[in-house]
N, C-alpha and C positions, 0 to 999 in steps of 0.2 A: 285836060292839062294844067299844071299847077298855076297858080296865082301870080307868086315868086317864085324866086330861086332860094336854093339852100342858104347860099351866099347875102342873094339879100335878107332872108330871114335871120340870118348871123349877125348882118350890120344892124339892122332895127334893133335887135335886142342888143348889141352891143351899146346903142342910143341911150335906152330906157336903161341900163346898168349906170353907164354914163350919167345920166340926168339923177339919177337916186342919189348917188356916189355924192353929185355935186351942191345937189339941194341939203344932203345932210351934213356936209359940212361946213353946210353955214352959207351959203348961199341961198338967197331967198326965192330965187327961180331959173330956171333953164328952159330952153327952146329945144324941139324935134321936130325939125319938118317946120309946118306951119304954124306949129300949138306953142302955147307958152306955157310951161306948168309952175305953180306956186308951191310951198311947204304945206300948203293943204291938201294937195293934190298925189299926197304920196302912196296913198289906196291905189288911186287911180293907176300911177307908173308903175305897181307892183301887180295891177291884176296884167296889165301889159307885158311887164314882164312876162310872168307867167304864161300866158298865151304866145309872146317868141318864144320862150322857151320848147313849149309843147311843137311848135313850129318846125323851129329845128329838130327837136328828135325825130318826130315824124318824115321829115325829111330826108334826112340822113337815114332812114330806117329803109325809104325806099331807094334810094341810091345805093345799099349795100347791099353787098353781092349774096345770091342766093347760097342755099348751103352747098358747103362743100363734103366730099365724099374721099374717103379716105379709103385705099385696100390695104387689109394686113394680112400678113401669114404668122400664121402659129405655128410654130416648131416644137414637135414634142422630146419631149426631154427623156432619155434610157430611162427605166424604174429600175429600181438598186434594191436589190432584198437587203 
């Protein structure tokens, strides 16, 4: 069983994206859950963005339906000389 749902992973990814944006536009710190990040922590925030983006991608792939098979019919066209 997954440690978190797709929705939880998407929410966490969005929090870290918001943290990065807030710090980049001039605020010097941002809090996610119980942790406060400062401008110097941008590297860590970007690591977490990469982690959560990969988790979202993985969970989306797990939730994707299996392969879809379609039956097609080839109609022959008359051959003209």
